[in-house]
All heavy atoms as TSV, in Angstrom:
chain	resi	resn	atom	element	x	y	z
A	1	MET	N	N	0.819	-1.173	0.000
A	1	MET	CA	C	0.000	0.000	0.000
A	1	MET	C	C	0.876	1.255	0.000
A	1	MET	O	O	0.564	2.220	-0.684
A	1	MET	CB	C	-0.912	-0.005	1.217
A	1	MET	CG	C	-1.884	1.120	1.214
A	1	MET	SD	S	-3.052	0.909	2.553
A	1	MET	CE	C	-3.044	2.536	3.200
A	2	LEU	N	N	1.947	1.223	0.734
A	2	LEU	CA	C	2.831	2.384	0.799
A	2	LEU	C	C	3.381	2.726	-0.584
A	2	LEU	O	O	3.426	3.882	-0.980
A	2	LEU	CB	C	3.966	2.136	1.792
A	2	LEU	CG	C	4.955	3.269	2.020
A	2	LEU	CD1	C	4.239	4.490	2.563
A	2	LEU	CD2	C	6.045	2.828	2.965
A	3	GLY	N	N	3.759	1.717	-1.341
A	3	GLY	CA	C	4.275	1.952	-2.677
A	3	GLY	C	C	3.241	2.561	-3.598
A	3	GLY	O	O	3.539	3.460	-4.386
A	4	THR	N	N	2.009	2.092	-3.505
A	4	THR	CA	C	0.942	2.629	-4.341
A	4	THR	C	C	0.667	4.091	-4.015
A	4	THR	O	O	0.500	4.916	-4.912
A	4	THR	CB	C	-0.343	1.798	-4.147
A	4	THR	OG1	O	-0.056	0.433	-4.449
A	4	THR	CG2	C	-1.453	2.286	-5.044
A	5	VAL	N	N	0.630	4.416	-2.765
A	5	VAL	CA	C	0.345	5.790	-2.352
A	5	VAL	C	C	1.504	6.713	-2.704
A	5	VAL	O	O	1.304	7.806	-3.233
A	5	VAL	CB	C	0.039	5.849	-0.836
A	5	VAL	CG1	C	-0.068	7.275	-0.359
A	5	VAL	CG2	C	-1.233	5.091	-0.530
A	6	THR	N	N	2.724	6.292	-2.424
A	6	THR	CA	C	3.860	7.183	-2.632
A	6	THR	C	C	4.216	7.349	-4.107
A	6	THR	O	O	4.894	8.314	-4.455
A	6	THR	CB	C	5.100	6.710	-1.853
A	6	THR	OG1	O	5.422	5.371	-2.250
A	6	THR	CG2	C	4.860	6.783	-0.367
A	7	ASN	N	N	3.778	6.475	-4.976
A	7	ASN	CA	C	4.052	6.639	-6.405
A	7	ASN	C	C	3.406	7.895	-6.970
A	7	ASN	O	O	3.845	8.414	-7.995
A	7	ASN	CB	C	3.607	5.419	-7.190
A	7	ASN	CG	C	4.675	4.353	-7.222
A	7	ASN	OD1	O	5.855	4.637	-7.081
A	7	ASN	ND2	N	4.264	3.112	-7.404
A	8	HIS	N	N	2.389	8.406	-6.329
A	8	HIS	CA	C	1.729	9.627	-6.789
A	8	HIS	C	C	2.595	10.866	-6.562
A	8	HIS	O	O	2.288	11.930	-7.084
A	8	HIS	CB	C	0.373	9.811	-6.090
A	8	HIS	CG	C	-0.613	8.757	-6.453
A	8	HIS	ND1	N	-1.205	8.701	-7.684
A	8	HIS	CD2	C	-1.091	7.703	-5.761
A	8	HIS	CE1	C	-2.021	7.671	-7.730
A	8	HIS	NE2	N	-1.967	7.039	-6.569
A	9	PHE	N	N	3.666	10.727	-5.798
A	9	PHE	CA	C	4.540	11.859	-5.521
A	9	PHE	C	C	5.656	12.010	-6.550
A	9	PHE	O	O	6.496	12.900	-6.430
A	9	PHE	CB	C	5.144	11.744	-4.117
A	9	PHE	CG	C	4.143	11.948	-3.027
A	9	PHE	CD1	C	3.518	10.890	-2.426
A	9	PHE	CD2	C	3.832	13.229	-2.613
A	9	PHE	CE1	C	2.594	11.073	-1.414
A	9	PHE	CE2	C	2.908	13.436	-1.605
A	9	PHE	CZ	C	2.282	12.361	-1.006
A	10	GLY	N	N	5.676	11.141	-7.536
A	10	GLY	CA	C	6.682	11.230	-8.601
A	10	GLY	C	C	8.087	11.038	-8.069
A	10	GLY	O	O	8.353	10.095	-7.316
A	11	PRO	N	N	8.998	11.929	-8.456
A	11	PRO	CA	C	10.397	11.744	-8.025
A	11	PRO	C	C	10.602	11.916	-6.519
A	11	PRO	O	O	11.617	11.485	-5.977
A	11	PRO	CB	C	11.166	12.824	-8.796
A	11	PRO	CG	C	10.156	13.779	-9.296
A	11	PRO	CD	C	8.834	13.061	-9.337
A	12	ASP	N	N	9.647	12.501	-5.841
A	12	ASP	CA	C	9.752	12.667	-4.388
A	12	ASP	C	C	9.170	11.485	-3.624
A	12	ASP	O	O	8.991	11.546	-2.408
A	12	ASP	CB	C	9.042	13.952	-3.951
A	12	ASP	CG	C	9.753	15.195	-4.444
A	12	ASP	OD1	O	10.988	15.144	-4.582
A	12	ASP	OD2	O	9.065	16.199	-4.692
A	13	ARG	N	N	8.890	10.393	-4.336
A	13	ARG	CA	C	8.230	9.249	-3.684
A	13	ARG	C	C	9.074	8.654	-2.566
A	13	ARG	O	O	8.554	8.150	-1.593
A	13	ARG	CB	C	7.830	8.197	-4.699
A	13	ARG	CG	C	8.975	7.505	-5.372
A	13	ARG	CD	C	8.463	6.478	-6.396
A	13	ARG	NE	N	9.543	5.893	-7.140
A	13	ARG	CZ	C	9.957	6.331	-8.323
A	13	ARG	NH1	N	9.365	7.354	-8.884
A	13	ARG	NH2	N	10.947	5.733	-8.915
A	14	TRP	N	N	10.404	8.722	-2.685
A	14	TRP	CA	C	11.260	8.165	-1.636
A	14	TRP	C	C	11.181	8.999	-0.367
A	14	TRP	O	O	11.224	8.464	0.740
A	14	TRP	CB	C	12.701	8.047	-2.127
A	14	TRP	CG	C	12.805	7.069	-3.261
A	14	TRP	CD1	C	13.053	7.350	-4.565
A	14	TRP	CD2	C	12.599	5.653	-3.194
A	14	TRP	NE1	N	13.026	6.206	-5.312
A	14	TRP	CE2	C	12.753	5.141	-4.494
A	14	TRP	CE3	C	12.299	4.764	-2.157
A	14	TRP	CZ2	C	12.612	3.791	-4.787
A	14	TRP	CZ3	C	12.173	3.414	-2.449
A	14	TRP	CH2	C	12.324	2.950	-3.748
A	15	TRP	N	N	11.055	10.314	-0.520
A	15	TRP	CA	C	10.889	11.178	0.653
A	15	TRP	C	C	9.543	10.916	1.315
A	15	TRP	O	O	9.436	10.902	2.546
A	15	TRP	CB	C	11.007	12.649	0.276
A	15	TRP	CG	C	12.408	13.037	-0.059
A	15	TRP	CD1	C	12.889	13.367	-1.286
A	15	TRP	CD2	C	13.512	13.095	0.830
A	15	TRP	NE1	N	14.226	13.638	-1.206
A	15	TRP	CE2	C	14.647	13.483	0.089
A	15	TRP	CE3	C	13.665	12.863	2.202
A	15	TRP	CZ2	C	15.896	13.648	0.650
A	15	TRP	CZ3	C	14.923	13.037	2.759
A	15	TRP	CH2	C	16.008	13.415	2.000
A	16	ALA	N	N	8.512	10.702	0.505
A	16	ALA	CA	C	7.180	10.410	1.046
A	16	ALA	C	C	7.198	9.077	1.801
A	16	ALA	O	O	6.622	8.958	2.889
A	16	ALA	CB	C	6.142	10.383	-0.070
A	17	ALA	N	N	7.853	8.089	1.224
A	17	ALA	CA	C	7.948	6.781	1.889
A	17	ALA	C	C	8.744	6.884	3.187
A	17	ALA	O	O	8.365	6.293	4.208
A	17	ALA	CB	C	8.591	5.758	0.951
A	18	LEU	N	N	9.824	7.649	3.155
A	18	LEU	CA	C	10.625	7.846	4.364
A	18	LEU	C	C	9.819	8.572	5.444
A	18	LEU	O	O	9.867	8.204	6.625
A	18	LEU	CB	C	11.896	8.624	4.042
A	18	LEU	CG	C	12.864	8.850	5.195
A	18	LEU	CD1	C	13.405	7.524	5.699
A	18	LEU	CD2	C	13.997	9.747	4.751
A	19	GLY	N	N	9.058	9.577	5.040
A	19	GLY	CA	C	8.217	10.302	5.993
A	19	GLY	C	C	7.143	9.415	6.598
A	19	GLY	O	O	6.878	9.474	7.806
A	20	ALA	N	N	6.512	8.588	5.766
A	20	ALA	CA	C	5.477	7.684	6.277
A	20	ALA	C	C	6.075	6.651	7.226
A	20	ALA	O	O	5.480	6.316	8.256
A	20	ALA	CB	C	4.772	6.983	5.112
A	21	THR	N	N	7.252	6.163	6.904
A	21	THR	CA	C	7.917	5.197	7.777
A	21	THR	C	C	8.300	5.838	9.110
A	21	THR	O	O	8.088	5.247	10.180
A	21	THR	CB	C	9.170	4.630	7.085
A	21	THR	OG1	O	8.769	4.029	5.842
A	21	THR	CG2	C	9.856	3.603	7.945
A	22	ALA	N	N	8.840	7.049	9.047
A	22	ALA	CA	C	9.214	7.757	10.283
A	22	ALA	C	C	7.985	8.040	11.137
A	22	ALA	O	O	8.018	7.871	12.365
A	22	ALA	CB	C	9.931	9.054	9.948
A	23	ALA	N	N	6.892	8.449	10.501
A	23	ALA	CA	C	5.662	8.712	11.246
A	23	ALA	C	C	5.153	7.445	11.921
A	23	ALA	O	O	4.676	7.480	13.061
A	23	ALA	CB	C	4.601	9.291	10.319
A	24	SER	N	N	5.259	6.322	11.242
A	24	SER	CA	C	4.816	5.051	11.817
A	24	SER	C	C	5.658	4.665	13.028
A	24	SER	O	O	5.124	4.250	14.067
A	24	SER	CB	C	4.887	3.958	10.753
A	24	SER	OG	O	4.473	2.724	11.265
A	25	VAL	N	N	6.966	4.820	12.915
A	25	VAL	CA	C	7.852	4.497	14.038
A	25	VAL	C	C	7.550	5.400	15.227
A	25	VAL	O	O	7.438	4.935	16.376
A	25	VAL	CB	C	9.332	4.617	13.611
A	25	VAL	CG1	C	10.255	4.578	14.810
A	25	VAL	CG2	C	9.683	3.514	12.628
A	26	ILE	N	N	7.396	6.694	14.969
A	26	ILE	CA	C	7.089	7.640	16.048
A	26	ILE	C	C	5.745	7.318	16.682
A	26	ILE	O	O	5.595	7.341	17.909
A	26	ILE	CB	C	7.127	9.085	15.518
A	26	ILE	CG1	C	8.571	9.465	15.177
A	26	ILE	CG2	C	6.540	10.062	16.521
A	26	ILE	CD1	C	8.696	10.742	14.383
A	27	TRP	N	N	4.729	7.000	15.866
A	27	TRP	CA	C	3.392	6.690	16.376
A	27	TRP	C	C	3.430	5.476	17.305
A	27	TRP	O	O	2.900	5.516	18.417
A	27	TRP	CB	C	2.439	6.447	15.205
A	27	TRP	CG	C	1.101	5.946	15.614
A	27	TRP	CD1	C	0.619	4.682	15.486
A	27	TRP	CD2	C	0.055	6.697	16.253
A	27	TRP	NE1	N	-0.652	4.605	15.995
A	27	TRP	CE2	C	-1.022	5.817	16.463
A	27	TRP	CE3	C	-0.060	8.027	16.659
A	27	TRP	CZ2	C	-2.194	6.229	17.063
A	27	TRP	CZ3	C	-1.243	8.431	17.254
A	27	TRP	CH2	C	-2.285	7.540	17.442
A	28	PHE	N	N	4.027	4.373	16.853
A	28	PHE	CA	C	4.017	3.158	17.667
A	28	PHE	C	C	4.920	3.274	18.892
A	28	PHE	O	O	4.603	2.721	19.950
A	28	PHE	CB	C	4.359	1.936	16.815
A	28	PHE	CG	C	3.221	1.546	15.913
A	28	PHE	CD1	C	3.315	1.714	14.553
A	28	PHE	CD2	C	2.037	1.055	16.437
A	28	PHE	CE1	C	2.265	1.383	13.718
A	28	PHE	CE2	C	0.973	0.725	15.623
A	28	PHE	CZ	C	1.096	0.887	14.252
A	29	ALA	N	N	6.011	3.997	18.782
A	29	ALA	CA	C	6.846	4.243	19.963
A	29	ALA	C	C	6.076	5.094	20.972
A	29	ALA	O	O	6.126	4.844	22.187
A	29	ALA	CB	C	8.145	4.935	19.568
A	30	GLY	N	N	5.349	6.093	20.476
A	30	GLY	CA	C	4.523	6.926	21.359
A	30	GLY	C	C	3.426	6.125	22.041
A	30	GLY	O	O	3.133	6.339	23.225
A	31	LEU	N	N	2.805	5.208	21.308
A	31	LEU	CA	C	1.790	4.346	21.926
A	31	LEU	C	C	2.387	3.506	23.049
A	31	LEU	O	O	1.805	3.365	24.123
A	31	LEU	CB	C	1.166	3.424	20.880
A	31	LEU	CG	C	0.115	4.014	19.971
A	31	LEU	CD1	C	-0.343	2.965	18.964
A	31	LEU	CD2	C	-1.065	4.532	20.749
A	32	GLY	N	N	3.550	2.935	22.785
A	32	GLY	CA	C	4.207	2.111	23.807
A	32	GLY	C	C	4.601	2.909	25.028
A	32	GLY	O	O	4.359	2.493	26.170
A	33	LEU	N	N	5.200	4.079	24.806
A	33	LEU	CA	C	5.608	4.911	25.938
A	33	LEU	C	C	4.399	5.466	26.688
A	33	LEU	O	O	4.421	5.562	27.920
A	33	LEU	CB	C	6.503	6.052	25.452
A	33	LEU	CG	C	7.871	5.629	24.917
A	33	LEU	CD1	C	8.576	6.811	24.275
A	33	LEU	CD2	C	8.701	5.012	26.018
A	34	GLY	N	N	3.354	5.826	25.955
A	34	GLY	CA	C	2.135	6.320	26.596
A	34	GLY	C	C	1.471	5.244	27.437
A	34	GLY	O	O	0.995	5.513	28.547
A	35	ALA	N	N	1.436	4.025	26.911
A	35	ALA	CA	C	0.850	2.917	27.671
A	35	ALA	C	C	1.644	2.656	28.945
A	35	ALA	O	O	1.069	2.407	30.009
A	35	ALA	CB	C	0.815	1.659	26.807
A	36	ARG	N	N	2.954	2.739	28.813
A	36	ARG	CA	C	3.788	2.532	30.009
A	36	ARG	C	C	3.562	3.630	31.039
A	36	ARG	O	O	3.463	3.382	32.239
A	36	ARG	CB	C	5.254	2.490	29.600
A	36	ARG	CG	C	6.177	2.202	30.728
A	36	ARG	CD	C	7.596	2.099	30.229
A	36	ARG	NE	N	8.492	1.833	31.347
A	36	ARG	CZ	C	9.793	1.874	31.269
A	36	ARG	NH1	N	10.368	2.155	30.128
A	36	ARG	NH2	N	10.526	1.629	32.318
A	37	ALA	N	N	3.467	4.872	30.572
A	37	ALA	CA	C	3.284	6.001	31.484
A	37	ALA	C	C	1.922	5.962	32.169
A	37	ALA	O	O	1.787	6.374	33.324
A	37	ALA	CB	C	3.453	7.316	30.735
A	38	LEU	N	N	0.908	5.467	31.467
A	38	LEU	CA	C	-0.451	5.453	32.027
A	38	LEU	C	C	-0.825	4.126	32.688
A	38	LEU	O	O	-1.962	3.978	33.146
A	38	LEU	CB	C	-1.463	5.767	30.921
A	38	LEU	CG	C	-1.402	7.186	30.355
A	38	LEU	CD1	C	-2.346	7.316	29.173
A	38	LEU	CD2	C	-1.732	8.203	31.419
A	39	SER	N	N	0.094	3.189	32.753
A	39	SER	CA	C	-0.245	1.865	33.285
A	39	SER	C	C	-0.719	1.922	34.739
A	39	SER	O	O	-1.626	1.187	35.120
A	39	SER	CB	C	0.944	0.911	33.158
A	39	SER	OG	O	2.023	1.345	33.952
A	40	GLY	N	N	-0.138	2.801	35.534
A	40	GLY	CA	C	-0.567	2.915	36.927
A	40	GLY	C	C	-1.979	3.440	37.050
A	40	GLY	O	O	-2.802	2.912	37.803
A	41	LEU	N	N	-2.291	4.470	36.276
A	41	LEU	CA	C	-3.630	5.053	36.297
A	41	LEU	C	C	-4.666	4.078	35.755
A	41	LEU	O	O	-5.776	3.962	36.296
A	41	LEU	CB	C	-3.651	6.345	35.475
A	41	LEU	CG	C	-4.982	7.077	35.371
A	41	LEU	CD1	C	-5.420	7.571	36.741
A	41	LEU	CD2	C	-4.874	8.219	34.385
A	42	LEU	N	N	-4.324	3.360	34.698
A	42	LEU	CA	C	-5.277	2.450	34.069
A	42	LEU	C	C	-5.467	1.142	34.848
A	42	LEU	O	O	-6.301	0.331	34.476
A	42	LEU	CB	C	-4.853	2.153	32.635
A	42	LEU	CG	C	-4.924	3.349	31.688
A	42	LEU	CD1	C	-4.381	2.978	30.316
A	42	LEU	CD2	C	-6.337	3.881	31.582
A	43	ALA	N	N	-4.712	0.951	35.914
A	43	ALA	CA	C	-4.880	-0.236	36.750
A	43	ALA	C	C	-6.068	-0.084	37.693
A	43	ALA	O	O	-6.517	-1.056	38.292
A	43	ALA	CB	C	-3.609	-0.510	37.535
A	44	SER	N	N	-6.599	1.121	37.802
A	44	SER	CA	C	-7.690	1.399	38.733
A	44	SER	C	C	-9.049	1.067	38.116
A	44	SER	O	O	-9.362	1.512	37.012
A	44	SER	CB	C	-7.659	2.878	39.112
A	44	SER	OG	O	-8.857	3.264	39.727
A	45	PRO	N	N	-9.886	0.302	38.819
A	45	PRO	CA	C	-11.233	0.020	38.307
A	45	PRO	C	C	-12.067	1.292	38.137
A	45	PRO	O	O	-12.898	1.389	37.227
A	45	PRO	CB	C	-11.846	-0.879	39.378
A	45	PRO	CG	C	-10.693	-1.477	40.089
A	45	PRO	CD	C	-9.605	-0.452	40.039
A	46	ARG	N	N	-11.834	2.293	38.983
A	46	ARG	CA	C	-12.586	3.550	38.868
A	46	ARG	C	C	-12.296	4.236	37.532
A	46	ARG	O	O	-13.196	4.767	36.885
A	46	ARG	CB	C	-12.236	4.476	40.029
A	46	ARG	CG	C	-13.018	5.762	39.991
A	46	ARG	CD	C	-12.812	6.561	41.262
A	46	ARG	NE	N	-13.732	7.685	41.272
A	46	ARG	CZ	C	-13.364	8.931	41.466
A	46	ARG	NH1	N	-12.100	9.200	41.698
A	46	ARG	NH2	N	-14.250	9.889	41.449
A	47	THR	N	N	-11.041	4.226	37.110
A	47	THR	CA	C	-10.670	4.814	35.828
A	47	THR	C	C	-11.419	4.134	34.692
A	47	THR	O	O	-11.931	4.786	33.778
A	47	THR	CB	C	-9.150	4.702	35.606
A	47	THR	OG1	O	-8.467	5.353	36.660
A	47	THR	CG2	C	-8.733	5.293	34.281
A	48	TRP	N	N	-11.514	2.810	34.747
A	48	TRP	CA	C	-12.198	2.082	33.686
A	48	TRP	C	C	-13.698	2.341	33.692
A	48	TRP	O	O	-14.333	2.370	32.636
A	48	TRP	CB	C	-11.890	0.589	33.771
A	48	TRP	CG	C	-10.516	0.343	33.236
A	48	TRP	CD1	C	-9.393	0.092	33.959
A	48	TRP	CD2	C	-10.124	0.420	31.872
A	48	TRP	NE1	N	-8.325	-0.015	33.118
A	48	TRP	CE2	C	-8.731	0.175	31.826
A	48	TRP	CE3	C	-10.792	0.654	30.683
A	48	TRP	CZ2	C	-8.019	0.161	30.632
A	48	TRP	CZ3	C	-10.074	0.643	29.496
A	48	TRP	CH2	C	-8.714	0.397	29.481
A	49	ARG	N	N	-14.280	2.558	34.867
A	49	ARG	CA	C	-15.706	2.920	34.912
A	49	ARG	C	C	-15.935	4.262	34.245
A	49	ARG	O	O	-16.907	4.455	33.514
A	49	ARG	CB	C	-16.204	2.932	36.359
A	49	ARG	CG	C	-16.480	1.551	36.923
A	49	ARG	CD	C	-17.272	1.610	38.215
A	49	ARG	NE	N	-16.516	2.228	39.301
A	49	ARG	CZ	C	-15.728	1.578	40.139
A	49	ARG	NH1	N	-15.586	0.269	40.023
A	49	ARG	NH2	N	-15.089	2.219	41.096
A	50	VAL	N	N	-15.036	5.213	34.484
A	50	VAL	CA	C	-15.152	6.534	33.852
A	50	VAL	C	C	-14.990	6.409	32.336
A	50	VAL	O	O	-15.768	6.982	31.565
A	50	VAL	CB	C	-14.117	7.515	34.444
A	50	VAL	CG1	C	-14.059	8.798	33.644
A	50	VAL	CG2	C	-14.420	7.796	35.905
A	51	ILE	N	N	-13.996	5.654	31.900
A	51	ILE	CA	C	-13.784	5.457	30.462
A	51	ILE	C	C	-14.998	4.791	29.827
A	51	ILE	O	O	-15.477	5.207	28.762
A	51	ILE	CB	C	-12.500	4.640	30.203
A	51	ILE	CG1	C	-11.269	5.463	30.577
A	51	ILE	CG2	C	-12.423	4.191	28.749
A	51	ILE	CD1	C	-9.969	4.683	30.555
A	52	ASP	N	N	-15.523	3.748	30.473
A	52	ASP	CA	C	-16.707	3.061	29.949
A	52	ASP	C	C	-17.907	3.995	29.867
A	52	ASP	O	O	-18.673	3.956	28.893
A	52	ASP	CB	C	-17.049	1.847	30.820
A	52	ASP	CG	C	-16.072	0.701	30.634
A	52	ASP	OD1	O	-15.346	0.694	29.612
A	52	ASP	OD2	O	-16.031	-0.190	31.504
A	53	ALA	N	N	-18.088	4.851	30.863
A	53	ALA	CA	C	-19.207	5.797	30.844
A	53	ALA	C	C	-19.049	6.788	29.690
A	53	ALA	O	O	-20.025	7.089	28.979
A	53	ALA	CB	C	-19.302	6.533	32.176
A	54	LEU	N	N	-17.845	7.294	29.487
A	54	LEU	CA	C	-17.606	8.230	28.383
A	54	LEU	C	C	-17.836	7.569	27.021
A	54	LEU	O	O	-18.449	8.163	26.127
A	54	LEU	CB	C	-16.190	8.795	28.458
A	54	LEU	CG	C	-15.915	9.759	29.610
A	54	LEU	CD1	C	-14.435	10.102	29.679
A	54	LEU	CD2	C	-16.755	11.008	29.470
A	55	VAL	N	N	-17.382	6.349	26.866
A	55	VAL	CA	C	-17.606	5.623	25.617
A	55	VAL	C	C	-19.103	5.403	25.400
A	55	VAL	O	O	-19.611	5.564	24.287
A	55	VAL	CB	C	-16.835	4.283	25.609
A	55	VAL	CG1	C	-17.270	3.403	24.455
A	55	VAL	CG2	C	-15.345	4.540	25.545
A	56	GLY	N	N	-19.822	5.067	26.466
A	56	GLY	CA	C	-21.274	4.874	26.356
A	56	GLY	C	C	-21.981	6.150	25.926
A	56	GLY	O	O	-22.877	6.119	25.070
A	57	VAL	N	N	-21.593	7.282	26.498
A	57	VAL	CA	C	-22.206	8.566	26.124
A	57	VAL	C	C	-21.925	8.878	24.656
A	57	VAL	O	O	-22.822	9.297	23.916
A	57	VAL	CB	C	-21.696	9.695	27.045
A	57	VAL	CG1	C	-22.069	11.060	26.504
A	57	VAL	CG2	C	-22.239	9.508	28.451
A	58	ILE	N	N	-20.697	8.657	24.227
A	58	ILE	CA	C	-20.348	8.912	22.826
A	58	ILE	C	C	-21.151	7.999	21.902
A	58	ILE	O	O	-21.652	8.437	20.856
A	58	ILE	CB	C	-18.833	8.748	22.611
A	58	ILE	CG1	C	-18.086	9.884	23.315
A	58	ILE	CG2	C	-18.484	8.722	21.125
A	58	ILE	CD1	C	-16.586	9.706	23.379
A	59	MET	N	N	-21.306	6.742	22.265
A	59	MET	CA	C	-22.096	5.819	21.447
A	59	MET	C	C	-23.550	6.261	21.359
A	59	MET	O	O	-24.161	6.187	20.290
A	59	MET	CB	C	-21.984	4.396	22.005
A	59	MET	CG	C	-20.629	3.777	21.806
A	59	MET	SD	S	-20.458	2.171	22.600
A	59	MET	CE	C	-21.578	1.188	21.639
A	60	LEU	N	N	-24.105	6.718	22.463
A	60	LEU	CA	C	-25.482	7.201	22.442
A	60	LEU	C	C	-25.617	8.443	21.563
A	60	LEU	O	O	-26.603	8.587	20.816
A	60	LEU	CB	C	-25.966	7.488	23.862
A	60	LEU	CG	C	-26.223	6.264	24.728
A	60	LEU	CD1	C	-26.503	6.685	26.165
A	60	LEU	CD2	C	-27.363	5.438	24.165
A	61	LEU	N	N	-24.639	9.347	21.626
A	61	LEU	CA	C	-24.674	10.548	20.786
A	61	LEU	C	C	-24.578	10.196	19.304
A	61	LEU	O	O	-25.315	10.755	18.473
A	61	LEU	CB	C	-23.551	11.506	21.173
A	61	LEU	CG	C	-23.722	12.237	22.497
A	61	LEU	CD1	C	-22.455	13.002	22.855
A	61	LEU	CD2	C	-24.914	13.186	22.420
A	62	VAL	N	N	-23.719	9.273	18.964
A	62	VAL	CA	C	-23.593	8.838	17.563
A	62	VAL	C	C	-24.892	8.185	17.103
A	62	VAL	O	O	-25.386	8.467	16.009
A	62	VAL	CB	C	-22.386	7.895	17.386
A	62	VAL	CG1	C	-22.397	7.246	16.019
A	62	VAL	CG2	C	-21.091	8.648	17.597
A	63	ALA	N	N	-25.470	7.343	17.943
A	63	ALA	CA	C	-26.730	6.683	17.592
A	63	ALA	C	C	-27.837	7.703	17.389
A	63	ALA	O	O	-28.634	7.613	16.458
A	63	ALA	CB	C	-27.116	5.673	18.664
A	64	TRP	N	N	-27.890	8.710	18.254
A	64	TRP	CA	C	-28.910	9.754	18.135
A	64	TRP	C	C	-28.749	10.534	16.834
A	64	TRP	O	O	-29.706	10.789	16.120
A	64	TRP	CB	C	-28.841	10.697	19.341
A	64	TRP	CG	C	-29.885	11.758	19.278
A	64	TRP	CD1	C	-31.204	11.617	19.577
A	64	TRP	CD2	C	-29.702	13.109	18.882
A	64	TRP	NE1	N	-31.865	12.806	19.392
A	64	TRP	CE2	C	-30.952	13.738	18.956
A	64	TRP	CE3	C	-28.613	13.838	18.478
A	64	TRP	CZ2	C	-31.114	15.076	18.629
A	64	TRP	CZ3	C	-28.781	15.170	18.151
A	64	TRP	CH2	C	-30.032	15.775	18.237
A	65	HIS	N	N	-27.512	10.887	16.517
A	65	HIS	CA	C	-27.248	11.603	15.260
A	65	HIS	C	C	-27.621	10.767	14.049
A	65	HIS	O	O	-28.167	11.288	13.068
A	65	HIS	CB	C	-25.790	12.040	15.182
A	65	HIS	CG	C	-25.493	13.271	15.966
A	65	HIS	ND1	N	-25.786	14.531	15.506
A	65	HIS	CD2	C	-24.934	13.437	17.177
A	65	HIS	CE1	C	-25.420	15.426	16.406
A	65	HIS	NE2	N	-24.903	14.781	17.443
A	66	LEU	N	N	-27.330	9.484	14.092
A	66	LEU	CA	C	-27.678	8.607	12.975
A	66	LEU	C	C	-29.197	8.446	12.847
A	66	LEU	O	O	-29.727	8.415	11.745
A	66	LEU	CB	C	-27.010	7.242	13.138
A	66	LEU	CG	C	-25.495	7.209	12.929
A	66	LEU	CD1	C	-24.954	5.840	13.319
A	66	LEU	CD2	C	-25.154	7.543	11.488
A	67	ALA	N	N	-29.871	8.339	13.986
A	67	ALA	CA	C	-31.318	8.124	13.971
A	67	ALA	C	C	-32.085	9.369	13.542
A	67	ALA	O	O	-33.105	9.279	12.841
A	67	ALA	CB	C	-31.799	7.661	15.344
A	68	THR	N	N	-31.589	10.544	13.926
A	68	THR	CA	C	-32.332	11.772	13.633
A	68	THR	C	C	-31.825	12.481	12.383
A	68	THR	O	O	-32.484	13.381	11.879
A	68	THR	CB	C	-32.237	12.754	14.814
A	68	THR	OG1	O	-30.865	13.116	15.014
A	68	THR	CG2	C	-32.822	12.155	16.070
A	69	GLY	N	N	-30.675	12.094	11.891
A	69	GLY	CA	C	-30.115	12.744	10.715
A	69	GLY	C	C	-29.564	14.114	11.017
A	69	GLY	O	O	-29.354	14.919	10.104
A	70	ALA	N	N	-29.344	14.411	12.289
A	70	ALA	CA	C	-28.854	15.742	12.671
A	70	ALA	C	C	-27.378	15.890	12.462
A	70	ALA	O	O	-26.608	15.016	12.448
A	70	ALA	CB	C	-29.177	16.004	14.148
């Protein structure tokens, strides 16, 4: 997929591929470091109840928007 997308950049396709690769490395390293930093907070059942409640509210809002066309 990377090759197909970066071919649209013509002669700069190698820079585009390098940028996409660097962004991927930074993204996954950030996820790993973020997970490590938040592991203490996420060990709490109270935190998960709050997260679950927020996800539930967002799901209800999306459902309402889909149902009403708003």
